[in-house]
C-alpha positions as CSV (number, residue, x, y, z in Angstrom):
1,M,-9.6,7.4,-14.6
2,V,-8.0,6.8,-17.9
3,L,-11.0,5.4,-19.0
4,D,-13.2,8.1,-18.3
5,L,-10.5,10.4,-19.9
6,V,-10.7,7.8,-23.2
7,H,-14.8,8.5,-23.3
8,R,-14.5,12.1,-22.9
9,A,-12.4,12.4,-26.4
10,A,-14.3,9.7,-28.0
11,A,-17.0,11.7,-27.0
12,L,-15.3,15.1,-28.1
13,S,-13.7,13.0,-31.6
14,G,-16.8,11.2,-32.6
15,S,-15.1,8.1,-33.6
16,L,-13.0,6.0,-30.5
17,S,-11.9,3.4,-33.0
18,S,-10.3,6.0,-35.9
19,Q,-8.8,8.5,-33.6
20,L,-8.6,7.5,-30.3
21,K,-6.1,5.0,-29.3
22,L,-5.1,3.8,-25.8
23,T,-1.7,2.4,-25.3
24,G,0.7,0.9,-23.2
25,L,4.0,2.9,-22.2
26,K,4.8,0.8,-19.2
27,P,3.5,-1.9,-17.3
28,V,2.5,0.7,-15.0
29,A,2.0,3.7,-17.2
30,W,-0.9,4.4,-19.7
31,T,-1.1,7.5,-22.3
32,L,-4.0,8.3,-24.1
33,M,-3.3,9.2,-27.1
34,M,-6.0,11.0,-29.8
35,D,-5.2,12.2,-33.4
36,N,-1.2,11.4,-32.6
37,H,-0.9,13.4,-30.2
38,V,-0.6,13.0,-26.3
39,V,-4.1,14.4,-24.3
40,S,-3.2,12.9,-21.2
41,A,-0.7,10.5,-19.0
42,C,-1.7,8.1,-16.2
43,V,1.0,7.1,-14.4
44,M,-0.2,4.6,-11.6
45,S,2.7,2.5,-9.5
46,I,1.0,-1.2,-8.7
47,K,3.8,-2.1,-7.4
48,F,5.5,-3.0,-4.0
49,P,9.2,-2.7,-4.2
50,K,11.8,-4.0,-2.6
51,S,12.8,0.0,-1.0
52,A,9.5,-0.2,0.5
53,R,10.1,-3.5,2.6
54,L,11.8,-4.3,5.2
55,L,14.5,-7.5,4.2
56,T,16.7,-8.0,7.2
57,E,16.8,-9.7,10.0
58,S,18.9,-7.0,11.4
59,E,15.8,-4.2,10.6
60,Y,13.2,-5.7,11.9
61,K,15.0,-6.5,15.5
62,E,15.5,-2.8,15.5
63,V,11.7,-2.0,14.8
64,F,11.2,-4.5,17.8
65,D,13.7,-3.5,20.1
66,L,13.1,0.5,19.8
67,S,9.6,1.1,18.5
68,C,6.5,2.8,19.3
69,K,3.4,0.8,19.3
70,S,-0.3,0.7,18.7
71,S,-2.4,-1.8,18.2
72,D,-6.8,-2.6,18.6
73,S,-8.6,-5.8,18.3
74,L,-6.9,-7.5,14.8
75,L,-3.7,-5.8,14.4
76,I,-0.5,-4.5,16.4
77,V,1.4,-1.9,14.8
78,L,5.1,-1.0,15.6
79,A,7.0,1.7,14.2
80,L,10.5,3.4,14.4
81,N,11.9,6.5,12.4
82,N,14.2,5.2,9.5
83,G,15.7,8.5,8.5
84,R,14.3,8.1,4.8
85,A,11.5,9.8,2.9
86,R,9.5,7.1,2.6
87,A,8.0,4.7,4.6
88,R,8.8,0.8,5.2
89,L,6.9,-2.2,5.9
90,G,7.4,-5.7,7.7
91,L,5.0,-8.3,8.3
92,A,5.0,-10.5,11.2
93,I,2.2,-12.8,11.0
94,S,2.4,-16.1,12.6
95,R,0.9,-19.3,12.8
96,K,0.0,-18.3,15.8
97,C,-2.1,-15.5,14.8
98,A,-3.6,-17.8,11.9
99,R,-3.1,-21.6,11.8
100,R,-3.9,-22.2,8.0
101,A,-1.7,-20.5,5.7
102,V,-4.1,-19.0,3.3
103,D,-5.5,-17.3,5.9
104,R,-1.8,-15.9,6.5
105,N,-1.5,-15.1,3.2
106,R,-4.7,-12.8,3.1
107,I,-3.9,-11.3,5.5
108,K,-0.9,-10.4,4.6
109,R,-1.7,-9.4,0.8
110,V,-4.8,-7.1,2.5
111,I,-2.1,-5.2,5.1
112,R,0.7,-4.9,1.9
113,E,-2.3,-3.5,-0.3
114,A,-3.7,-0.7,2.5
115,F,0.2,-0.3,3.1
116,R,1.0,0.7,-0.6
117,L,-2.1,2.7,-0.9
118,S,-1.4,5.2,1.5
119,R,2.1,4.9,1.7
120,A,2.9,8.1,0.1
121,K,1.1,9.8,2.5
122,L,3.2,8.1,5.7
123,P,5.8,9.9,7.1
124,G,9.6,8.1,6.9
125,L,8.9,5.2,9.5
126,D,9.5,1.4,9.2
127,F,6.5,-0.7,10.4
128,V,6.1,-3.8,11.6
129,V,2.3,-5.2,11.6
130,L,1.5,-8.2,13.6
131,C,-2.0,-9.8,13.9
132,R,-4.4,-10.8,16.4
133,A,-6.1,-14.5,16.3
134,V,-9.5,-12.6,15.5
135,A,-8.2,-11.2,12.5
136,T,-8.6,-14.3,10.4
137,E,-12.3,-14.2,10.9
138,S,-12.4,-10.7,10.4
139,S,-13.1,-8.9,6.1
140,N,-11.1,-7.8,4.1
141,S,-12.7,-4.3,4.8
142,A,-12.0,-4.4,8.3
143,L,-7.9,-5.6,8.0
144,G,-7.4,-2.8,6.1
145,A,-9.5,-0.1,8.1
146,S,-7.7,-1.4,11.0
147,L,-4.2,-0.9,10.1
148,L,-5.0,2.4,8.0
149,A,-6.6,3.8,11.3
150,Q,-3.6,2.0,13.3
151,L,-0.8,4.1,11.1
152,E,-2.8,7.5,11.7
153,K,-2.3,6.6,15.4
154,V,1.4,6.1,14.8
155,R,1.8,9.2,13.3
156,Q,0.0,11.5,15.2
157,R,2.6,10.4,17.9
158,K,5.8,11.2,18.5
159,C,7.0,8.4,16.5
160,A,7.6,9.6,13.3
161,E,10.2,12.6,15.3
162,S,12.1,10.1,17.4
């Protein structure tokens, strides 16, 4: 998006190097400057902050004990209303599911990324994601699609209202 704006502004101004400058304001924000005037600002959250995670054992225990469940051949998603405005994620990827650490880490990375990208659209629920053994053989896109499908199922159920 930012690069598209840069190219459009460069075409209008005629000279990319003299009049157009792409400046970083913060690690998560870019501003398009043209003739020392702000043309456009694009803020992209690339973080997965602590406020988006389940952190304590008691938070996990509450979700395991009182949750609504959705599953498919790759993932099991447990959800519980958290009374907050934003969704939070907890991962419980065990050695039983993925024997090698590199496989567990890949599964966690893909799930975190899919959750991060869809978090703004989710209601205030706490999610805990577990995997099944076949998840190690599946592709990253299949894992992401599986998570999104499970999150959508949970969102359509009464889990968000309980």
